[in-house]
DOMISE-22960 format. One record per residue (C-alpha): residue number from 1; residue in one letter; x, y, z. Coordinates in pm, whole numbers. Each point is the difference from the previous one (the first is absolute). Example, Ala and Ser with C-alpha at 12.3 -4.5 7.8 and 13.67 -1.06 7.14 Angstrom:
# DOMISE-22960
k r u v w
1 A 1230 -450 780
2 S 137 344 -66
//
This chain:
# DOMISE-22960
k r u v w
1 M -5554 1591 -3024
2 R -139 -344 -91
3 I -50 -60 -371
4 Q -250 -261 -125
5 L 110 -116 -312
6 P -200 -228 -240
7 E 171 -339 -36
8 L 9 49 -389
9 S 101 346 -81
10 L 264 221 -174
11 V 147 201 252
12 V 189 299 -131
13 L 257 168 226
14 I 9 396 -65
15 G 276 215 131
16 A 312 198 -66
17 S 350 -174 14
18 G 85 -33 359
19 S -351 -18 132
20 G 61 -366 107
21 K -216 -193 -262
22 S 232 -292 -24
23 T 37 -22 397
24 F -357 -8 37
25 A -50 -248 -276
26 A 256 -230 153
27 K -150 14 336
28 H -369 -75 -112
29 F 27 -201 -320
30 R 156 -332 -120
31 P 325 62 -218
32 T -190 -171 -279
33 E -281 242 10
34 I 218 302 -28
35 L 85 127 -342
36 S 255 291 22
37 S 88 213 -272
38 D 356 10 140
39 F 13 -363 -1
40 F -120 -38 -375
41 R 255 272 -102
42 G 258 -223 160
43 L -146 -292 -202
44 V 33 170 -334
45 A 279 221 44
46 D 224 -146 275
47 D -62 347 193
48 P -299 58 211
49 N 64 390 -41
50 D 39 -3 -390
51 Q -286 234 -83
52 G 54 -74 -379
53 A -127 -351 72
54 T -326 126 142
55 K -226 -90 -287
56 D 136 -368 -50
57 A -8 -32 377
58 F -352 97 17
59 D -109 -209 -300
60 A 156 -284 212
61 L -176 99 307
62 H -337 26 -177
63 F 47 -333 -160
64 I 46 -169 329
65 A -253 202 161
66 R -252 -131 -265
67 K 113 -368 64
68 R -65 40 371
69 L -337 157 -20
70 A -125 -249 -273
71 A 117 -286 232
72 G -206 175 286
73 R 291 125 210
74 L 46 341 166
75 A 277 212 -165
76 V 154 315 167
77 I 170 259 -225
78 D 295 173 160
79 A 78 304 -192
80 T -44 382 49
81 N -336 -23 -198
82 V -23 388 75
83 Q -133 102 -352
84 P -334 -90 -140
85 D 144 -146 -322
86 A 199 -249 211
87 R -324 -117 184
88 R -228 -9 -281
89 P 142 -340 -156
90 L -26 -160 350
91 I -362 104 23
92 E -69 -156 -343
93 L 183 -303 113
94 A -225 -39 308
95 R -303 55 -219
96 E 110 -255 -245
97 F 26 -274 253
98 H -303 117 198
99 V 213 77 339
100 I -33 287 238
101 P 277 268 -44
102 V 125 130 356
103 A 223 301 37
104 I 223 16 299
105 I 144 358 21
106 L 313 81 178
107 N -29 376 9
108 L 288 82 247
109 P 154 354 29
110 T 243 91 -264
111 R 302 43 251
112 V -50 -372 109
113 C 36 -126 -363
114 E 296 217 -73
115 A 175 -84 325
116 R -49 -389 -77
117 N 125 57 -355
118 Q 303 174 106
119 S 104 -295 201
120 R -25 -229 -319
121 P 295 84 -239
122 E -188 -201 -272
123 R -274 271 20
124 D 241 281 -107
125 F -252 256 -158
126 G -92 339 84
127 R -246 97 267
128 H -209 144 -274
129 V -83 -342 -114
130 V -157 -121 344
131 R -185 343 17
132 G -141 -39 -338
133 Q -126 -353 83
134 V -159 134 319
135 A -172 282 -185
136 Q -136 -257 -242
137 L -121 -220 268
138 R -184 263 185
139 R -168 129 -322
140 S -137 -361 -50
141 L -145 -68 331
142 R -346 116 -45
143 G -33 -163 -332
144 L 92 -344 73
145 A -362 -130 52
146 R -87 154 -334
147 E 291 -183 -173
148 G -160 -323 114
149 F 171 -103 343
150 R -272 -177 207
151 H 195 37 317
152 V 232 280 104
153 H 219 8 310
154 A 246 286 62
155 F 260 43 265
156 E 121 341 92
157 S 300 -77 219
158 A 285 -265 69
159 E -160 -78 329
160 D -341 -76 -178
161 V 188 -230 -239
162 E 182 -178 278
163 A -313 -55 198
164 A -221 -135 -305
165 S -122 -353 -16
166 V -127 -188 -310
167 E -311 -231 33
168 R -107 -203 -296
169 V -356 -73 -37
170 P -192 -222 -257
171 L -203 181 -271
172 W -362 -15 76
173 V -57 -256 -279
174 D 265 -232 169
175 R -176 -255 229
176 K 254 -283 -65
177 D -11 -99 370
178 D -376 -67 -32
179 H -24 -379 -90
180 G -369 -32 45
181 P -167 -244 -99
182 F -226 204 -215
183 D -351 -6 -167
184 L 44 221 -298
185 I -354 108 -135
186 G -62 158 -351
187 D -223 276 -97
188 V -289 18 226
189 H -186 298 -163
190 G -269 50 285
191 C -90 -365 -10
192 F -28 -16 381
193 E -199 -335 42
194 E 225 -162 -229
195 L 291 125 199
196 V -140 -114 314
197 E -79 -351 -152
198 L 346 -18 -121
199 L 166 91 352
200 D -230 -270 150
201 R 128 -259 -250
202 L 355 107 78
203 G -50 -78 364
204 Y -31 366 143
205 E -220 36 305
206 R -160 286 174
207 T 185 116 308
208 G -149 99 332
209 D -120 347 -124
210 G -176 -185 -288
211 A 134 233 -257
212 I 351 -64 -105
213 P 74 -340 -145
214 G 302 -181 120
215 H 178 -345 -74
216 P 54 -268 252
217 D 319 -77 -172
218 G 124 359 -20
219 R -51 41 -370
220 K -12 346 -137
221 V -226 131 -296
222 V 161 188 -269
223 F -253 210 -208
224 L 139 58 -347
225 G -191 337 -70
226 D -323 103 -157
227 L -214 -67 308
228 V -243 285 -138
229 D -231 84 -290
230 R -254 -194 -188
231 G -115 -241 265
232 P -277 40 243
233 A 158 50 335
234 T 319 193 -44
235 P -46 190 346
236 A -20 -341 189
237 V 296 -127 -182
238 L 208 308 96
239 R -105 -35 363
240 L 91 -348 11
241 A 349 42 -182
242 M 100 318 192
243 A -78 -179 334
244 M 202 -308 -98
245 V 294 199 -106
246 E -16 224 324
247 A -19 -311 214
248 G 302 -150 -186
249 R -190 -278 -139
250 A 29 116 -372
251 L 205 196 -244
252 W -160 211 -286
253 V 172 123 -315
254 P -194 259 -183
255 G -160 -51 -345
256 N -70 267 -266
257 H -376 -8 100
258 D 96 52 377
259 V 227 297 -94
260 K -265 159 -239
261 L -251 -8 280
262 M 249 155 234
263 R 62 283 -233
264 K -382 59 -47
265 L -58 4 366
266 R 295 261 23
267 G -191 233 -231
268 R 210 -73 -307
269 D -152 -3 -356
270 V -35 -359 -113
271 R -228 -158 -268
272 I -285 -177 166
273 T 52 -325 -196
274 H 72 -378 39
275 G -224 -36 307
276 L 104 299 198
277 A -357 142 -2
278 E -128 -317 207
279 S 276 60 273
280 L -92 372 32
281 R -355 -79 4
282 Q 54 -255 295
283 L 235 220 190
284 E -246 315 -7
285 A -197 -208 252
286 E 314 -13 217
287 P 113 266 249
288 K 240 256 -124
289 E 251 -119 258
290 F -9 -352 -150
291 R 56 144 -359
292 T 300 202 144
293 R 135 -295 175
294 V -14 -202 -310
295 A 179 270 -206
296 D 279 25 245
297 F 33 -362 43
298 I 26 -87 -372
299 D 231 295 -35
300 K 255 -166 234
301 L 4 -329 -180
302 V 334 -137 -134
303 S 30 -85 -376
304 H 110 -352 55
305 F 154 -227 241
306 V 307 -222 8
307 L -57 -277 240
308 D 156 -324 140
309 D 364 78 -53
310 G -69 120 -341
311 R -171 -302 -122
312 L -355 159 -39
313 V -88 332 -166
314 V -355 128 2
315 A -132 283 -212
316 H -325 81 -146
317 A 106 -16 -364
318 G 323 -197 60
319 L 354 116 -16
320 R 302 -51 -213
321 E 292 -122 191
322 P 216 321 -44
323 L -283 205 187
324 Q -51 -250 279
325 G 107 138 347
326 R 52 349 -132
327 A -170 341 23
328 S -83 242 -281
329 Q -293 133 -184
330 K 66 -249 -279
331 V -4 -289 244
332 R -328 122 156
333 E -175 47 -347
334 F 105 -347 -130
335 A -123 -154 331
336 L -340 178 -49
337 Y -59 -17 -382
338 G 264 -245 -147
339 E 154 89 -339
340 T -205 63 -313
341 T 85 50 -366
342 G -200 312 -49
343 E -237 -170 -210
344 T -361 -123 67
345 D -169 -313 -92
346 E -341 -66 -142
347 F -172 51 320
348 G 195 361 65
349 L 204 -136 272
350 P 384 51 0
351 V 211 -263 -155
352 R 244 -111 275
353 Y 353 -98 -47
354 D 48 -364 122
355 W 270 59 249
356 A -71 -335 168
357 A 92 -206 -324
358 E 346 137 36
359 Y 30 -4 376
360 R 301 -187 114
361 G 39 129 356
362 R 70 -191 308
363 A -315 120 197
364 L -350 -144 -60
365 V -214 290 -111
366 V -356 -14 100
367 Y -221 276 -155
368 G -362 76 -124
369 H -112 290 -227
370 T -84 -188 -314
371 P -301 -223 47
372 A 35 -349 -162
373 P -214 -308 16
374 E 248 -208 190
375 A 298 84 227
376 E 291 -134 -200
377 W 382 -31 83
378 L 232 165 -235
379 N 379 5 34
380 G -18 48 384
381 T -289 236 -20
382 I -377 -45 51
383 C -302 221 -37
384 I -279 -74 244
385 D -248 263 -143
386 T -279 -248 -124
387 G -266 279 -34
388 C -228 -66 298
389 V -182 317 -72
390 F -67 -101 -353
391 G -156 -326 104
392 G 312 -204 26
393 R 178 -111 324
394 L 164 167 285
395 T 351 -184 12
396 A 261 -21 290
397 L 346 -157 -14
398 R 132 -172 300
399 Y 359 59 62
400 P 237 -174 23
401 E -213 -289 -83
402 K -100 150 -349
403 E -345 -138 26
404 I -289 182 -179
405 V -310 52 213
406 Q -316 164 -177
407 V -356 87 66
408 E -255 68 -293
409 A -171 338 -40
410 R -341 1 115
411 R -98 201 -321
412 T 130 205 -261
413 Y 16 360 166
414 Y 161 181 -283
415 E 12 -76 -385
416 P 383 -11 -108
417 A 99 182 -310
418 R 188 -315 -110
419 P -191 -337 50
420 L 163 -184 300
421 R -60 -333 -167
422 P -26 89 -390
423 E -202 -274 -187
424 G 177 -181 -302
425 A -37 133 -336
426 A -309 -124 -184
427 A 57 -321 -192
428 P 65 54 -365
429 P -286 -98 -251
430 P 5 -349 -139
431 A 208 90 -298
432 A 279 96 232
433 R 308 -215 38
434 P -38 -338 159
435 Y 233 71 292
436 D -179 281 160
437 D 129 -106 337
438 L 46 238 300
439 L 327 76 162
440 D 68 -146 348
441 I 258 139 232
442 E 132 -352 67
443 D 98 -9 -389
444 V 264 268 63
445 S 87 21 366
446 G 267 -166 216
447 K 293 -171 -135
448 R -39 -105 -371
449 I 192 -248 -216
450 I -78 97 -362
451 G 82 -241 -285
452 T 126 182 -305
453 R 86 -174 -329
454 L 308 232 -28
455 L 171 -24 324
456 G -190 -287 209
457 N -108 95 339
458 V 16 356 108
459 T -48 62 390
460 I -192 305 120
461 R 25 58 368
462 A -289 49 203
463 E 58 363 103
464 N 78 101 -374
465 A -321 -176 -102
466 T -195 198 276
467 A 155 343 -117
468 A -96 -87 -370
469 L -360 -56 116
470 E -19 308 185
471 V 94 213 -307
472 M -217 -194 -226
473 S -294 37 222
474 R 31 371 48
475 F 133 137 -308
476 A -17 -230 -296
477 V -224 16 -307
478 D -276 -250 -24
479 P 186 -334 54
480 R -160 -167 -288
481 W 221 217 -225
482 L 317 -80 183
483 I 148 -294 -226
484 Y 360 111 16
485 L 232 213 181
486 P 339 64 -140
487 P 344 -114 157
488 T 260 237 145
489 M 313 27 -213
490 S 377 -27 101
491 P 253 228 -109
492 S 296 -91 -191
493 E 316 -93 191
494 T 170 305 152
495 A 294 149 -190
496 R 299 -32 197
497 E 196 303 -146
498 G -54 310 -179
499 E -269 286 32
500 L -292 -232 -53
501 L -193 -213 248
502 E -184 -208 -288
503 R 107 -48 -360
504 P -109 -231 -282
505 A 340 -196 17
506 E -107 -163 345
507 A -334 -95 -138
508 F 142 -148 -325
509 T 263 -194 207
510 H -275 -150 219
511 Y -203 -139 -273
512 R 314 -120 -210
513 Q 103 -172 321
514 A -336 -161 22
515 G 17 -148 -347
516 V -228 258 -152
517 P 143 109 -339
518 R -244 258 -97
519 V -179 263 206
520 V -247 282 -90
521 C 57 349 160
522 E -319 184 58
523 E -17 375 82
524 K -134 40 355
525 H -234 293 2
526 M -20 197 334
527 G -348 -66 84
528 S -201 -208 227
529 R -75 -365 -52
530 A -342 -66 -117
531 V -191 -327 -76
532 L -318 48 -251
533 V -264 -278 -30
534 V -240 116 -266
535 C -303 -186 -145
536 R -170 81 -331
537 D -311 89 188
538 D -185 -23 337
539 A -157 -334 -103
540 V 323 -174 -25
541 A 124 163 320
542 C -327 -161 153
543 R 61 -350 -161
544 R 375 -23 41
545 F 69 204 308
546 G -337 -37 196
547 T -46 378 50
548 D -338 150 -32
549 D 61 379 61
550 G 26 90 -363
551 R 374 24 -11
552 S 182 -150 -290
553 G 341 34 122
554 V 240 115 273
555 V 347 176 44
556 Y 175 -72 319
557 T 358 44 143
558 R 252 -276 82
559 T -175 -26 353
560 G -338 -51 -135
561 R -121 351 60
562 S -220 204 -238
563 F 246 199 -211
564 F -234 302 -40
565 G -183 178 255
566 D -229 134 -289
567 P -229 -277 -142
568 E -62 196 -311
569 M 369 36 -76
570 E 39 -396 32
571 A -294 -66 -199
572 E 139 222 -285
573 V 325 -155 17
574 L -169 -353 -28
575 H -224 129 -288
576 R 313 123 -191
577 L 169 -344 56
578 R -301 -190 -105
579 E -36 199 -305
580 A 358 -13 -104
581 A 5 -388 57
582 D -310 -26 -226
583 R 159 235 -282
584 S 339 -207 30
585 A -199 -338 -24
586 L 130 -127 312
587 W -325 -135 110
588 T -21 -191 -306
589 E 338 -127 -48
590 L 6 -111 374
591 S -338 -159 -26
592 T -89 176 320
593 D -244 253 169
594 W 223 95 274
595 L 373 114 48
596 C 228 34 293
597 L 298 244 -52
598 D 299 97 202
599 A 101 362 -63
600 E 157 314 123
601 L -241 307 35
602 L 168 334 -29
603 P 70 262 144
604 W 128 -148 320
605 S -155 295 182
606 T -350 -136 -79
607 K 38 -243 301
608 A 290 171 181
609 Q -125 348 71
610 E 29 -55 372
611 L 329 -137 -29
612 L 113 291 -204
613 R -166 253 241
614 G 126 -167 306
615 Q 327 -129 -74
616 Y 192 92 -339
617 A -126 386 -44
618 P 83 80 363
619 V 352 -160 -10
620 S 81 168 -312
621 A -127 356 128
622 A 152 -34 335
623 G 309 -128 -111
624 A 54 261 -271
625 A -80 290 243
626 S 223 -132 264
627 I 309 -90 -234
628 T -43 350 -179
629 E 34 178 318
630 A 301 -230 116
631 C 168 56 -335
632 E -46 389 24
633 A 121 2 375
634 L 313 -204 -112
635 R 59 251 -271
636 V -30 289 234
637 A 250 -197 222
638 E 243 -38 -280
639 A -19 359 -92
640 R 100 83 355
641 G 315 -225 -17
642 V -133 -319 158
643 A 115 -312 -172
644 A -332 -129 -135
645 T 79 -106 -344
646 E -43 -378 77
647 A -307 47 197
648 L -149 224 -274
649 A 74 -270 -269
650 R -153 -251 213
651 Y -309 207 48
652 D -23 84 -364
653 E 16 -365 -76
654 R -289 -58 238
655 R -183 282 -176
656 R 43 -162 -339
657 C -138 -315 145
658 L -304 155 140
659 E -73 170 -355
660 E 45 -337 -158
661 Y -244 -143 248
662 G -254 255 -64
663 R 25 -39 -389
664 A -6 -388 33
665 Y -357 -18 171
666 R -138 308 -188
667 R 47 -163 -326
668 Y -250 -278 106
669 C -264 238 90
670 W -263 208 -177
671 D -350 112 56
672 V -276 -239 -61
673 E -344 166 -70
674 G -143 -315 -177
675 V 70 -298 -215
676 S 159 208 -272
677 D 283 75 248
678 L 69 -357 74
679 R 235 -252 -192
680 L -44 -385 42
681 A 315 -209 -100
682 P -109 -367 -2
683 F 283 -268 5
684 H -187 -341 72
685 L -301 -123 -167
686 L -44 -242 277
687 A -303 -192 -65
688 S -334 -42 -213
689 E -280 -247 -7
690 G 160 -367 22
691 R 357 116 2
692 V 289 135 212
693 H 239 150 -235
694 D 323 -109 186
695 D 86 -221 -286
696 R 56 291 -232
697 D 334 171 0
698 H 19 390 102
699 S 27 106 -374
700 W -351 -157 -51
701 H -139 203 282
702 L 165 328 -98
703 E -125 -48 -358
704 M -353 -73 83
705 L -35 308 237
706 S 171 214 -234
707 R -323 -35 -205
708 L -176 200 277
709 G 233 294 -51
710 A -47 -30 -363
711 V -369 69 6
712 D -12 228 311
713 A 343 179 25
714 G -154 259 249
715 L -32 -252 266
716 F 219 -289 -57
717 L 400 45 8
718 P 173 -264 -168
719 T 272 -176 243
720 A 321 34 -202
721 S 222 -296 -8
722 H 347 -130 -125
723 V 117 -356 -18
724 V 332 -97 116
725 D 210 -306 -74
726 V 199 -32 347
727 T 239 -229 -162
728 D 110 282 -241
729 P 213 273 168
730 S -104 237 -288
731 S -361 -63 49
732 E 44 57 368
733 E 164 317 -78
734 T -286 126 -236
735 G -237 -91 280
736 A 193 196 258
737 R 4 310 -231
738 W -384 -40 -55
739 W -32 10 371
740 E 202 311 32
741 A -209 164 -281
742 I -325 -61 164
743 T 97 99 354
744 G 154 327 -142
745 R -334 81 -134
746 G -194 -58 331
747 A -68 -368 2
748 E 24 -167 330
749 G 221 -257 -121
750 M -76 -340 -166
751 V -118 -359 84
752 V 214 -282 -118
753 K -207 -315 -62
754 P 95 -337 -155
755 L -157 19 -349
756 D -212 -307 83
757 F -256 68 264
758 L 97 -296 206
759 V 348 -146 24
760 R 148 -262 211
761 S 381 -63 41
762 R 166 -307 161
763 G -361 -84 127
764 R -52 335 165
765 L -251 288 -86
766 V 208 299 -114
767 Q -89 337 95
768 P -284 126 -215
769 A 134 359 -15
770 L 270 208 127
771 K -23 368 14
772 C 288 240 -81
773 R -86 348 109
774 G 167 316 -121
775 R 235 216 208
776 E -244 296 46
777 Y -298 -226 73
778 L 184 -168 288
779 R 63 348 139
780 I -393 -2 95
781 I 43 -346 153
782 Y 314 51 202
783 G 12 378 59
784 P 160 304 -170
785 E 354 -83 134
786 Y 15 -370 -78
787 T 239 54 -289
788 L 269 138 235
789 P 289 -242 9
790 E -41 -92 377
791 N -379 -54 -53
792 L 56 -217 -298
793 E 255 -207 157
794 R -248 -75 292
795 L -288 -79 -220
796 R 210 -258 -206
797 E -35 -211 319
798 R -377 -53 -63
799 S -102 -348 1
800 L -228 -147 -284
801 G -54 -362 114
802 A -353 62 200
803 K -131 228 -287
804 R 84 -273 -269
805 A -161 -269 183
806 L -307 222 60
807 A -26 90 -364
808 L 7 -380 -96
809 R -276 -96 245
810 E -232 294 -106
811 F 49 -81 -355
812 A -98 -342 35
813 L -301 76 214
814 G -111 266 -247
815 L 7 -219 -285
816 E -168 -289 200
817 A -297 238 75
818 L -33 65 -361
819 H 7 -364 -103
820 R -255 -107 250
821 F -234 282 -115
822 V 39 -76 -352
823 E -68 -370 73
824 K -314 103 190
825 E 100 -133 330
826 P -177 132 300
827 L 64 360 87
828 Y 143 -81 341
829 R 268 -207 -180
830 V 81 316 -206
831 H 1 212 304
832 E 227 -234 201
833 C 273 100 -241
834 V -103 370 -34
835 F 6 40 367
836 G 321 -192 29
837 V 168 277 -231
838 L -140 272 222
839 A 95 -175 325
840 L 377 -51 -131
841 E 7 389 -47
842 S -4 26 365
843 E 329 -201 18
844 P 275 232 150
845 V 196 74 -318
846 D 191 346 -63
847 P -276 203 -197
848 R 270 180 -189
849 L 114 -319 -193
//
């Protein structure tokens, strides 16, 4: 028997002891590819036959398998694997890494296995063991496909095993040996005339039959999907594309519109929207055989291609690096549709995750799907859907030259839901601010060197600036409100001993050594960072911020996104803030008609629902269920005389950690039906008309903001604080006890700051704040079992240098943006700094710090 094996796959050998799995593996696979349960038992217990080491052995085996699959390398699991429970985690592993699971079954007669085991003294177990394994194997044979194995190969005799051969074949997405050159063409959408014109411009010529274009230099077209719908000549586009593919002169990856048309032609129930009606109407005039051919052709298209030795990846909606060259339903869905947040924008279109802004892969990814006015490079990716059917252009990318070739649409064939080239906002009325300039991409793109009054020049790398631009352009609030983004914050130095990872002593020592005598400790509420910009009325908003939509303020996250999905909730929060500022005389005392505040908005669950549902709650529930069962099994074993006391104690400790983990995140969550369920804890009164309040100490900020809570205790939550003299041990001790008290009652921890807002020491800017988080809150960050001694020791090696440098740069940029706004500099000068803060957020720093 010849087995054709995908080059990237997880091969699971299945057979009773003595069936010849290890011999088969050694014959057909490299030693580094084989992960043998016996070998790993030997690694962890010095005895490959020690069945008591099985769990640890398989933990290690699965760990190595994960590493191999993540790196795109084949893995062969050499174990009996006769039980479904043993195979299930392997199927899950294959799914996680989007590789094909392959079962190779050695279903040899029982007598053969028994005879082989009798000749191996180390396999001194009764015949009943082998017979049981054979019985379990044969019960599993019919269900392997249902378990998830994509390929199943079975051998029934030793002769069949000996005669077997294994041939490795590339996955259908793997065309690394195809080096092009290529001409990649964006979404055609039935624009046949433009396609023909573009092919002519690219140098393609009609061959002798006059039907199939070819290139004299042997170039090949790559269609990036969505050839159908909306445009005037879908059948003609399909004929041309199919002919070129069949002649070997083109490749075609499917788009979501192509697949939807195929499903409709196959009789599936799909919604006739987004231009599908035009395709169906045009195809009605075609023979039934043509429609059948179209459906069959699209159905066989491959989700994406990896080309030119892995240097080029093409997919309709793009593809993250971990999905490239792999095969699963998730890979296909991402290639077809991209990744969305589940939200819709003002045009009713899905809000998409900007995967390209985070892309750091080796391969160039070329895609379409999301029309844009221009084809622009981003982190080694480029979208070349420039909306031809919407009146834009049909775009091709020449590879490897990386040259853009375009033709203009003859007309607008289909009106887009979102304008392809949105017009600029209407100019504010004459009473508006004098610097009502428009933003220009050149003001924030590319490498930037931004001068700040606190830290001198701050350098922003080009790729980071581009990532910030993508986030801002897709998700941010009206940019005219974005006058500040808050900085990240470093934790205190890591405690080198004891049961705590962070504690006040290290924070106090840090500032004492920096020459800062007094610090203020502020309670760190477990909420989400919120920046609030509020005006006394919409006339002030128009005059000072240049807005003309009737809004008089905004609440946004630390990345510039709107905090609330519900505009009415945002409006009510701003109304309450405006009223509280009026009743507490802040407007009058500060001689201002607008304020900018930095705050925490509680509960944490207001912005972290998906994180809770998708990460914290499942970890808690699944962990509790599995640990409880394990503890019960150990108690039963102990009752039967098995020495399980130590293991039971270990599992009891893990169960306790999980319970603490659940309590830790639940205390920060409650249902929010309206503003009455929210709490706002402001801690910085950042700026008002004519002034940035970085010349005031933190006590002033807290005192001013406490007035809001005095007049509206229902919404505003005071930020508790405690001043510590770090030159006085008794004061430090009092501060530490205060931290223990607030974390004991559920606070996340505290933020330790120099009492003065800005402090320099020996000519250098001192860290503006250090966070000192409580033991149980850190359980959320580092995982339920982080407090176990072995985990704590590992975590003590964390490095803070990069985080500290990042915090200083972002702090300097944020305050620079406020100063520029207050000083009425042009908006692009303000946004240079705001974009800089966001750009620095894409720096590779451990997010747990």
